C-alpha positions in Angstrom: 21.3 -9.2 87.1 18.6 -6.7 87.0 16.0 -5.8 84.3 16.3 -2.6 82.3 13.5 -1.2 80.3 14.4 1.5 77.8 12.4 3.4 75.2 12.9 2.4 71.5 13.9 5.1 69.0 11.0 4.3 66.7 7.3 4.2 67.5 6.1 0.8 68.7 3.7 0.4 65.7 6.5 1.2 63.3 8.8 -1.4 64.9 6.0 -4.0 64.8 5.4 -3.4 61.1 9.1 -3.7 60.3 9.3 -6.9 62.3 6.4 -8.3 60.4 8.1 -7.5 57.1 11.3 -9.1 58.3 9.4 -12.3 59.3 7.9 -12.5 55.8 11.3 -12.2 54.1 12.4 -15.7 52.8 15.6 -17.3 51.8 16.9 -20.1 49.5 20.2 -22.0 49.8 22.0 -25.4 49.6 21.5 -26.1 45.9 21.7 -29.6 44.4 21.6 -29.9 40.6 20.0 -32.9 38.9 22.4 -35.0 36.9 20.7 -34.1 33.6 21.2 -30.4 34.4 17.6 -29.4 34.0 16.6 -28.8 37.6 18.1 -27.7 40.9 16.9 -28.7 44.4 17.4 -26.4 47.4 16.3 -25.5 50.9 14.0 -22.5 51.3 11.8 -20.7 53.9 9.5 -19.5 51.1 6.7 -21.7 52.4 7.1 -20.7 56.1 9.4 -23.2 57.7 12.6 -24.6 56.2 11.5 -27.1 53.5 13.0 -28.7 50.3 12.0 -27.3 46.9 13.1 -27.6 43.3 13.1 -25.3 40.3 13.9 -25.5 36.6 17.4 -24.2 35.9 16.2 -22.1 33.1 13.6 -20.4 35.2 10.2 -21.0 36.8 8.3 -21.1 40.1 9.7 -23.3 42.9 7.9 -26.6 43.6 7.6 -27.4 47.3 8.8 -31.0 47.9 8.4 -31.4 51.6 6.0 -30.3 54.3 7.9 -31.5 57.4 6.8 -30.1 60.8 10.5 -30.1 61.9 11.8 -28.8 58.6 14.4 -30.1 56.1 18.1 -29.6 56.5 19.5 -31.1 53.3 18.4 -32.1 49.8 20.2 -34.1 47.1 19.1 -35.3 43.6 19.5 -39.0 42.9 21.9 -39.4 40.0 20.3 -40.4 36.7 16.7 -39.6 37.9 15.6 -36.0 37.4 12.5 -36.4 39.5 13.8 -38.3 42.6 15.6 -36.8 45.6 16.9 -37.7 49.0 15.9 -35.2 51.7 17.3 -35.0 55.3 14.4 -34.0 57.5 14.1 -33.4 61.2 11.6 -35.7 62.9 11.4 -35.6 66.7 14.6 -33.6 66.6 16.6 -36.2 64.7 17.8 -36.3 61.1 16.0 -38.8 59.0 16.5 -39.7 55.3 13.4 -39.5 53.1 12.9 -40.5 49.5 11.0 -37.8 47.7 9.8 -37.4 44.1 8.6 -34.3 42.3 5.2 -35.7 41.5 3.8 -35.0 44.9 3.8 -38.4 46.5 4.3 -38.6 50.3 7.9 -38.8 51.3 9.0 -42.4 52.1 11.4 -43.1 55.0 14.6 -44.7 53.6 15.3 -46.8 56.8 13.1 -47.4 59.8 16.1 -47.8 62.1 16.1 -45.4 65.1 18.7 -42.7 65.7 20.3 -40.0 63.5 20.7 -40.8 59.8 23.5 -39.2 57.9 23.7 -39.1 54.1 27.0 -40.2 52.6 26.5 -40.2 48.8 25.5 -42.1 45.8 27.1 -44.5 43.4 27.6 -42.9 40.0 24.6 -44.7 38.5 22.4 -43.7 41.4 21.4 -47.2 42.3 23.2 -47.3 45.6 22.9 -44.9 48.5 25.6 -44.8 51.3 24.5 -43.5 54.7 25.1 -43.9 58.4 22.8 -44.5 61.3 24.0 -43.1 64.6 22.3 -44.4 67.7 24.1 -43.2 70.8 27.8 -44.2 70.6 27.1 -46.8 67.9 27.6 -46.0 64.2 26.2 -48.3 61.6 27.4 -47.8 58.0 24.8 -48.9 55.5 24.2 -49.2 51.7 20.7 -49.0 50.3 19.5 -50.3 46.9 17.2 -47.5 45.8 15.4 -49.6 43.2 14.4 -52.3 45.7 14.4 -50.3 48.9 16.5 -52.9 50.7 19.6 -52.1 52.6 22.6 -53.9 54.1 25.0 -53.0 56.9 28.7 -52.8 56.1 30.3 -55.5 58.2 33.6 -57.5 58.2 33.5 -60.9 56.4 32.6 -63.8 58.7 35.5 -65.8 60.3 34.6 -68.8 58.1 35.5 -66.8 55.0 39.2 -66.8 56.1 39.7 -63.3 54.9 42.7 -61.4 56.3 42.3 -57.7 57.1 44.2 -55.6 54.5 47.4 -54.2 55.9 46.6 -50.7 54.6 43.3 -50.5 56.6 44.5 -51.2 60.1 41.5 -49.7 62.1 38.3 -51.6 62.9 35.2 -49.9 61.5 33.7 -49.2 64.9 36.8 -47.3 66.0 37.3 -45.6 62.6 33.8 -44.1 62.6 33.6 -43.1 66.3 32.8 -39.4 66.6 31.5 -39.2 63.0 31.1 -35.7 61.8 30.4 -36.1 58.1 30.2 -39.0 55.7 31.0 -39.3 52.0 31.4 -39.2 49.2 32.0 -42.8 48.0 34.8 -43.5 45.6 33.9 -43.6 41.8 34.1 -47.4 41.9 31.9 -47.5 45.1 34.5 -49.7 46.9 35.4 -47.2 49.6 34.0 -44.0 51.2 35.5 -41.0 53.0 34.4 -39.8 56.4 35.4 -37.0 58.8 35.6 -37.9 62.5 36.3 -35.9 65.6 39.3 -36.7 67.7 41.1 -35.1 70.7 43.1 -32.7 68.4 40.3 -31.8 66.1 39.1 -33.6 63.0 40.6 -36.5 61.0 39.9 -37.8 57.5 39.2 -41.5 57.3 39.1 -43.8 54.3 36.8 -46.8 54.8 37.2 -50.0 52.7 33.7 -51.4 52.3 34.7 -55.0 51.5 36.7 -55.5 54.7 34.7 -53.0 56.8 38.0 -51.4 58.0 39.3 -47.9 58.0 42.6 -46.0 57.6 43.4 -42.5 58.9 44.5 -40.2 56.0 45.4 -37.3 58.1 47.5 -37.3 61.3 45.8 -37.9 64.6 48.4 -35.8 66.5 48.1 -32.7 64.3 45.3 -30.3 65.4 43.2 -29.6 62.3 39.9 -28.9 60.7 38.8 -31.1 57.8 36.0 -30.0 55.4 34.5 -31.1 52.1 36.5 -34.2 51.2 36.1 -35.7 47.7 37.8 -38.1 45.3 39.5 -37.4 42.0 37.7 -38.9 39.0 40.1 -41.8 38.9 39.6 -42.5 42.6 43.3 -42.5 43.4 43.5 -39.2 45.3 41.4 -37.5 47.9 41.0 -33.7 48.0 40.1 -31.9 51.3 39.9 -28.5 52.8 42.1 -28.3 55.9 44.3 -26.1 58.0 46.6 -28.9 59.2 50.2 -27.4 59.4 49.2 -23.9 58.5 47.2 -20.9 59.9 44.5 -20.9 57.2 42.3 -23.4 55.4 43.6 -24.6 52.0 43.1 -27.4 49.5 45.3 -30.5 50.0 45.5 -33.7 48.1 46.3 -37.1 49.6 47.4 -40.0 47.4 45.5 -43.1 48.6 48.4 -45.3 47.6 51.2 -44.4 50.0 49.2 -41.7 51.8 51.5 -38.9 50.6 49.9 -35.4 51.1 50.6 -32.3 49.1 49.2 -28.8 49.0 47.1 -28.0 45.9 46.1 -24.4 46.6 46.6 -22.5 49.9 46.8 -18.8 49.5 47.4 -16.3 52.3 43.6 -15.8 52.7 41.3 -18.2 54.4 39.4 -20.5 52.0 35.7 -21.0 52.8 35.0 -23.7 50.1 36.3 -25.4 47.0 34.8 -27.6 44.3 36.5 -29.8 41.7 34.6 -30.5 38.5 33.8 -34.2 37.8 36.4 -34.3 35.0 39.0 -33.1 37.5 40.1 -30.2 35.3 38.6 -27.2 37.1 39.0 -26.0 40.7 36.7 -23.3 42.0 37.6 -21.7 45.4 36.0 -19.1 47.6 38.6 -17.0 49.5 37.7 -14.7 52.4 38.4 -11.0 51.9 37.2 -8.5 54.5 34.5 -10.9 55.6 33.2 -11.5 52.1 33.9 -14.4 49.7 35.7 -13.9 46.4 35.6 -16.6 43.8 38.5 -17.9 41.6 38.6 -20.5 38.9 41.8 -22.5 38.4 42.8 -25.0 35.8 44.2 -28.3 37.2 47.0 -29.2 37.6 48.6 -26.0 36.4 46.6 -23.7 38.6 46.3 -21.3 35.7 43.5 -18.7 36.4 40.4 -19.0 34.3 37.8 -16.3 33.7 34.8 -16.5 36.0 31.9 -14.1 36.5 31.4 -12.6 40.0 28.2 -12.3 42.0 27.4 -9.1 44.0 29.4 -8.6 47.1 28.5 -11.2 49.7 29.3 -14.6 51.3 28.4 -18.2 50.9 25.3 -19.2 52.7 25.9 -22.8 53.9 28.8 -24.8 55.1 27.8 -28.4 54.1 27.3 -27.9 50.4 28.8 -24.4 49.7 29.9 -24.9 46.0 28.5 -27.5 43.7 29.5 -28.2 40.0 27.0 -29.8 37.6 28.0 -33.0 36.0 29.3 -31.3 32.8 31.5 -28.9 34.8 29.9 -25.9 33.0 27.8 -24.5 35.9 28.7 -23.8 39.5 25.8 -23.5 42.0 25.8 -21.9 45.5 23.7 -20.2 48.1 24.6 -16.5 48.4 24.1 -13.9 51.2 24.2 -10.2 50.6 24.4 -7.2 52.9 21.0 -5.7 51.9 19.0 -8.5 50.2 17.7 -12.0 50.8 19.8 -15.2 50.6 19.3 -17.0 47.3 20.6 -19.7 45.0 23.0 -18.4 42.3 24.7 -19.9 39.3 28.1 -19.1 37.7 28.3 -20.5 34.1 31.7 -21.2 32.6 32.3 -18.8 29.7 29.5 -16.4 30.5 30.1 -12.9 31.8 27.5 -12.5 34.4 26.3 -14.4 37.5 22.7 -15.6 37.4 20.3 -15.5 40.4 18.1 -18.5 40.1 15.7 -17.8 43.0 14.3 -14.5 44.2 13.1 -14.9 47.7 10.5 -12.3 48.7 11.0 -9.5 51.2 7.6 -7.7 50.9 7.5 -4.3 52.5 11.2 -4.2 53.0 13.1 -2.2 50.4 16.9 -2.7 50.2 17.6 0.8 51.4 15.7 0.1 54.6 18.2 -2.7 55.6 21.1 -1.3 57.6 24.5 -2.2 56.2 27.5 -2.8 58.5 30.7 -0.9 58.9 34.1 -2.5 59.7 35.4 -0.7 62.7 38.6 -1.8 64.5 38.2 -5.4 63.4 34.5 -5.6 64.3 31.4 -5.5 62.0 29.0 -2.9 63.4 25.4 -2.4 62.4 23.9 1.0 63.5 20.3 2.2 63.5 20.3 5.1 61.1 18.3 7.6 63.3 19.8 7.1 66.7 22.7 9.3 67.7 24.2 7.2 70.5 22.5 3.8 70.5 22.8 1.1 73.1 24.6 -2.0 72.0 23.8 -5.7 71.6 26.7 -8.0 71.0 26.0 -10.9 68.7 28.3 -13.7 70.0 28.7 -16.6 67.5 31.1 -19.5 66.9 31.6 -18.8 63.2 33.4 -15.7 61.8 31.1 -12.7 61.4 30.1 -11.7 57.9 28.8 -8.4 56.6 25.5 -9.8 55.3 21.8 -9.5 55.9 20.7 -11.1 59.2 17.1 -10.9 60.4 18.2 -10.9 64.0 20.5 -7.9 63.5 17.9 -6.0 61.4 15.3 -6.5 64.1 17.5 -5.0 66.8 18.5 -2.1 64.5 14.8 -1.4 63.8 14.3 -1.3 67.6 17.0 1.3 68.0 19.9 -0.8 69.1 23.4 -1.1 67.5 24.7 -4.6 66.9 28.3 -5.6 67.2 29.3 -9.1 65.8 31.9 -10.8 67.9 33.7 -14.1 67.4 37.1 -15.7 68.0 39.3 -15.8 71.1 38.4 -13.3 73.9 35.5 -12.1 71.8 33.5 -11.0 74.8 36.3 -9.0 76.5 37.3 -7.3 73.2 33.7 -6.4 72.4 33.2 -4.8 75.9 36.4 -2.8 75.5 35.3 -1.6 72.0 32.0 -0.5 73.3 33.6 1.3 76.3 36.0 3.3 74.1 33.5 4.1 71.3 32.3 7.8 71.7 29.2 7.3 69.5 27.8 4.3 71.4 26.1 4.1 74.7 28.4 1.9 76.8 25.9 1.4 79.6 24.3 -2.0 80.1 25.2 -3.9 76.9 23.2 -6.9 75.9 24.7 -10.3 74.9 23.0 -12.3 72.1 24.5 -15.7 72.4 23.3 -17.5 69.3 25.4 -20.7 69.6 25.1 -21.3 73.4 28.8 -20.4 74.0 30.1 -20.0 77.6 29.5 -16.5 79.0 32.7 -15.4 80.7 31.5 -12.6 83.0 27.7 -12.5 83.2 27.7 -9.5 85.5 29.2 -7.4 82.7 26.0 -7.7 80.7 22.5 -6.3 81.5 21.1 -9.6 80.1 22.1 -12.6 78.1 19.8 -13.8 75.4 20.4 -17.3 74.1 18.9 -20.7 73.2 19.1 -21.8 76.8 16.4 -19.4 77.6 14.0 -21.0 75.1 14.3 -18.2 72.5 14.3 -19.3 68.9 17.5 -17.7 67.5 18.4 -19.7 64.4 19.3 -17.5 61.4 16.5 -18.5 59.0 13.4 -18.4 61.2 14.2 -16.5 64.4 11.4 -15.3 66.8 12.0 -11.6 66.1 9.2 -10.3 68.3 10.5 -12.2 71.3 14.1 -11.1 70.6 13.1 -7.4 70.6 11.0 -8.0 73.7 14.0 -9.6 75.5 16.2 -6.8 74.3 13.8 -4.2 75.8 13.8 -6.0 79.1 17.5 -6.4 79.1 17.4 -10.1 78.5 14.9 -10.9 81.2 12.1 -13.4 80.7 
């Protein structure tokens, strides 16, 4: 592989100024409303790195809650307490659970145990927190009493108790939680908890009985499937999940915990990105994919009769772990939202109101909306072109998740440097992208660059003038990428 140095379309000082503006642009996502409905917590890069913050729902300036060197990756309000939150932070590269209050006290570690810590959920009164500690191949399921700070490990009764394992929970806890992907939520009565684990054919939904410390598989091990966003119905008798088991697209299914019968609740022809069921079990909100964007629908349960719901501007959901969240009353729906020409922010849809409300307004100083290139859908690919270059060279943005026509700092930086960006995902993405570039009359097919954001295997390295990815030490995450280094690598054809 050789190095290729090419001239940028814009003057170097102009590109440097635009990159500075891009770096200053912030984002806000992953909302978590307080149980009293007065505040909402979220993640934001407003303060530089990714940190937790909170904001009054009726408007106000965000309050920074954490100042973690490694950043925060999740935030949840403790039920019943409007000023207390659990934050998942990165410390020494591992997820750690911290107890945070909004009065400015230093965050307190929940559990000193080493390893990764995964938040599961709260009991309804907020007094118990369910979480897992993952240390190598060992998974420890734990319950913490938030009022005392003490915790206990979920374990089978001692042999002296003479307890017989329940027949409907045939799997030992260590086997059931092996390959843990996501934990929670707990059942309304706090006697069981849901978990998603990875198996040979994909992902499986597990129900864990806390009293016996045993598990049961709710979805079939032999059926290849994805499992997302499981939750209980208010009576605790049924589990909802988002899955593609037995069909081509993701849809909402329900599994009766007694008898394990599974039925389809809502599975349209389009892919579903997310769903949320209100706490009273009467409203189902879904986000369906249409031309790369998300379109919301509100349905009444169990009739599935459509209900009126305001629509945000065209865009897509910002995060996969907590994409849609109802408040406790089922009146407000919170979500992070990405647009094609604006920053990612926290939005709210309110039942019965005719307009979507933007709760945060992340800054983008020096970067007007009309300066952000918008993509075009060309032969199944999303293509971002620099506006003033007749036949630009191409960088292919390779990623695991489906491409979305939304604002991305990495793409904008390359556009400002005079390069077109082609987003590629799915089977044979690299071969299809190369064929598209070769046949496009308005693109320069010579020496394309590959931007491998997720560290995916590169099939034919010789086909690319350079490969830019995390293995080369380049910071490429979506929220705080090293834009100057990315453009420098692009100018050198991916060389160091």
